[in-house]
C-alpha positions in Angstrom: -44.8 -12.6 54.9 -43.0 -15.8 54.4 -43.6 -18.8 52.1 -42.4 -22.4 51.8 -41.9 -23.9 48.3 -43.0 -27.4 49.0 -41.7 -28.7 45.7 -38.8 -27.3 43.8 -35.9 -28.7 41.7 -33.5 -25.8 42.1 -30.7 -28.4 41.8 -31.8 -29.1 38.2 -29.3 -28.4 35.4 -31.6 -25.6 34.2 -30.1 -23.5 37.1 -26.5 -24.3 36.5 -25.7 -20.8 35.2 -27.4 -18.9 38.0 -28.4 -21.2 40.9 -27.2 -19.0 43.7 -28.8 -15.9 42.1 -32.1 -17.8 41.8 -31.8 -18.8 45.4 -31.2 -15.2 46.4 -34.3 -14.1 44.4 -36.4 -16.7 46.2 -35.2 -15.3 49.6 -36.0 -11.8 48.5 -39.5 -12.9 47.5 -40.0 -14.3 51.0 -39.5 -17.9 50.3 -37.8 -19.1 53.4 -37.6 -22.9 52.9 -37.2 -25.1 49.8 -38.3 -28.7 49.9 -36.3 -30.8 47.4 -37.9 -33.9 45.9 -35.8 -36.9 44.9 -35.9 -38.4 41.4 -33.4 -41.3 41.0 -29.8 -42.3 41.5 -28.6 -40.3 38.4 -30.0 -37.0 39.6 -29.8 -37.5 43.4 -26.2 -36.3 43.7 -27.3 -32.8 42.5 -30.1 -32.7 45.1 -27.7 -33.8 47.9 -25.0 -31.3 46.9 -27.4 -28.4 46.8 -28.9 -29.4 50.1 -25.5 -29.8 51.7 -24.5 -26.3 50.4 -27.6 -24.7 51.9 -28.7 -26.6 55.0 -30.4 -23.7 56.5 -33.1 -23.2 53.8 -33.4 -26.7 52.2 -34.9 -30.0 53.2 -34.6 -33.3 51.3 -37.0 -36.0 50.3 -36.0 -39.5 49.2 -37.9 -41.6 46.7 -38.0 -43.0 43.2 -39.9 -40.9 40.7 -42.5 -43.0 38.7 -41.0 -42.1 35.3 -37.7 -43.5 36.6 -39.2 -46.9 37.2 -37.5 -48.8 34.4 -35.9 -52.3 34.1 -33.5 -51.5 37.0 -36.3 -50.4 39.3 -35.4 -52.9 42.0 -31.9 -51.7 42.3 -33.1 -48.1 42.4 -35.5 -48.9 45.2 -32.7 -50.6 47.2 -30.8 -47.3 47.2 -33.9 -45.3 48.3 -34.5 -47.8 51.1 -30.9 -47.5 52.2 -31.2 -43.7 52.3 -34.5 -43.7 54.2 -33.4 -46.3 56.8 -29.8 -45.2 57.1 -28.4 -48.5 56.0 -26.2 -47.3 53.1 -22.4 -47.3 53.1 -22.3 -43.6 54.0 -25.7 -42.6 55.6 -24.2 -39.5 57.0 -23.8 -38.1 53.5 -27.6 -37.5 53.1 -30.7 -36.8 55.0 -32.4 -36.6 57.4 -35.4 -36.9 55.1 -38.7 -35.1 55.7 -40.8 -37.1 53.3 -40.8 -40.1 50.9 -41.0 -38.5 47.4 -41.6 -37.8 44.8 -43.2 -41.2 44.2 -46.4 -42.2 42.5 -47.7 -43.3 39.1 -47.3 -41.6 35.7 -49.1 -43.2 32.8 -49.0 -40.1 30.5 -46.2 -41.4 28.2 -46.8 -45.1 28.2 -47.9 -48.0 30.4 -44.9 -50.3 29.8 -43.9 -50.3 33.4 -47.3 -49.8 34.9 -47.1 -52.9 37.1 -43.6 -52.0 38.3 -44.8 -48.4 39.0 -47.6 -49.8 41.1 -45.3 -52.1 43.1 -42.6 -49.4 43.6 -45.3 -47.0 44.9 -46.7 -49.7 47.2 -43.3 -50.4 48.8 -42.5 -46.7 49.2 -45.8 -46.1 50.9 -45.1 -48.9 53.3 -41.7 -47.4 54.1 -43.3 -44.0 54.7 -45.7 -45.7 57.1 -42.9 -47.5 58.9 -40.9 -44.3 59.3 -43.8 -42.1 60.1 -43.0 -39.8 57.2 -45.5 -38.0 54.8 -45.5 -38.9 51.1 -45.2 -36.6 48.1 -47.2 -38.1 45.3 -46.7 -37.5 41.6 -49.8 -38.6 39.7 -50.3 -38.1 36.0 -53.1 -39.8 34.1 -53.3 -42.2 36.9 -55.7 -40.9 39.6 -57.9 -43.9 39.4 -55.0 -46.3 39.7 -53.5 -44.5 42.7 -56.8 -44.2 44.5 -57.4 -47.9 44.0 -53.9 -48.7 45.4 -54.5 -46.4 48.4 -57.8 -48.1 49.1 -56.2 -51.5 48.8 -53.6 -50.6 51.4 -56.5 -49.8 53.7 -55.0 -47.2 56.0 -57.4 -45.2 58.1 -55.7 -41.9 57.1 -52.8 -40.8 55.0 -50.3 -38.0 55.5 -48.8 -36.3 52.5 -49.4 -34.1 49.5 -50.6 -34.8 45.9 -48.0 -32.7 44.2 -49.0 -30.5 41.3 -52.6 -31.6 41.7 -54.4 -31.8 38.4 -57.5 -33.7 39.2 -61.1 -32.8 39.3 -63.1 -31.3 42.2 -64.4 -34.8 43.0 -60.9 -36.2 43.0 -59.7 -33.3 45.2 -62.4 -34.2 47.7 -61.4 -37.8 47.7 -57.8 -36.9 48.3 -58.5 -34.6 51.2 -60.9 -37.0 52.8 -58.1 -39.5 52.8 -55.9 -37.0 54.6 -53.9 -35.6 51.7 -53.0 -32.0 51.0 -53.1 -30.6 47.5 -49.9 -29.1 46.0 -50.9 -25.9 44.0 -48.5 -24.4 41.6 -48.3 -22.3 38.5 -51.0 -24.2 36.6 -53.6 -22.4 38.8 -52.8 -19.2 37.0 -53.5 -20.7 33.5 -56.8 -19.9 31.8 -59.1 -22.9 31.4 -56.8 -25.0 33.5 -59.7 -26.3 35.6 -57.9 -25.6 38.9 -60.0 -22.6 39.9 -62.9 -24.7 41.1 -60.6 -27.1 42.9 -59.0 -24.2 44.8 -62.3 -22.6 45.6 -63.8 -25.9 46.9 -60.8 -27.1 48.9 -60.3 -25.9 52.5 -57.4 -23.5 52.7 -55.7 -25.6 55.3 -55.5 -28.5 52.8 -53.6 -26.4 50.2 -49.8 -26.2 49.9 -47.9 -23.9 47.6 -45.2 -25.1 45.2 -43.4 -24.2 42.0 -42.1 -27.5 40.6 -39.3 -25.3 39.3 -38.0 -25.2 36.6 -41.3 -26.5 35.2 -44.8 -25.0 35.0 -44.1 -21.2 35.4 -47.1 -19.2 36.5 -48.5 -16.3 34.4 -46.9 -14.0 33.3 -43.8 -16.2 33.0 -45.6 -19.1 31.4 -43.4 -21.0 28.9 -40.2 -19.8 30.5 -38.1 -21.3 33.2 -39.9 -21.4 36.5 -38.1 -20.6 39.8 -39.0 -20.5 43.5 -39.1 -16.7 43.5 -42.4 -16.9 41.5 -44.2 -18.6 44.4 -45.9 -15.4 45.5 -47.7 -15.3 42.1 -49.2 -18.6 42.9 -50.2 -17.3 46.4 -51.8 -14.2 44.8 -54.0 -16.4 42.5 -55.1 -18.6 45.4 -55.9 -15.5 47.4 -58.0 -14.1 44.5 -59.9 -17.4 44.1 -60.5 -17.6 47.8 -61.5 -14.0 48.2 -58.9 -13.5 51.0 -55.5 -11.7 51.3 -52.2 -13.0 50.2 -51.0 -12.7 53.8 -53.7 -15.1 54.9 -52.7 -17.6 52.2 -49.0 -17.3 53.1 -49.8 -17.8 56.8 -52.1 -20.8 56.3 -50.0 -22.6 53.7 -46.7 -22.0 55.6 -48.3 -23.4 58.8 -49.7 -26.4 57.0 -46.3 -27.2 55.4 -44.5 -26.9 58.7 -46.9 -29.2 60.4 -47.0 -31.8 57.6 -43.3 -32.0 57.1 -42.3 -31.3 60.7 -40.2 -28.4 59.7 
């Protein structure tokens, strides 16, 4: 039984003391591949170094995280574009990239750069379309805004995942009808999280497993550092909600991840 963690920040400084041990624990838990989202130019070297050290089990994304859209967002986007299209000074130092991400809109903290977030997302969605890559969307307190942008761009179908999905059943349905998968992580194990109905109502083939490590640890590790080794706990909860075996969840989600990200 193998799993793919479709969203993990194992390169984060939270793992500086035991990164290799955490990676080994993930392997022992059956997590065979780790997908590494991009954040911004300050954090990217960590992602690249970790991926370079473990090319057999890691895959990289490239993109500008919405909370990193600040006054210098244009310069940040130029770096992302150079990476994706291989036009930087040393394109051999990174990639190839399996997705554009994580990108999106996050209006949880403030709306100071809302317009800039929207434009950054629009550009990165276009790049994904040009390159034939899926997108990894980060959406927080901005589902209506993102859905409006997606409709405005008027594509017949999208390829990608709404990472750490936290919307309603109705929003989940809208997302899957557009072509998106839903990223399911530790939140699904929380009581009163509202995700149980989303998982029950969403076709299994539209669900992907993720940890978002070091964030959002599943029960019984809630409140502590998350890691990719905990992915089977998420799978077990999905299996419980679906009334099927963990093996079925592992097989279906792994197959979906391989197809979506061309692994």
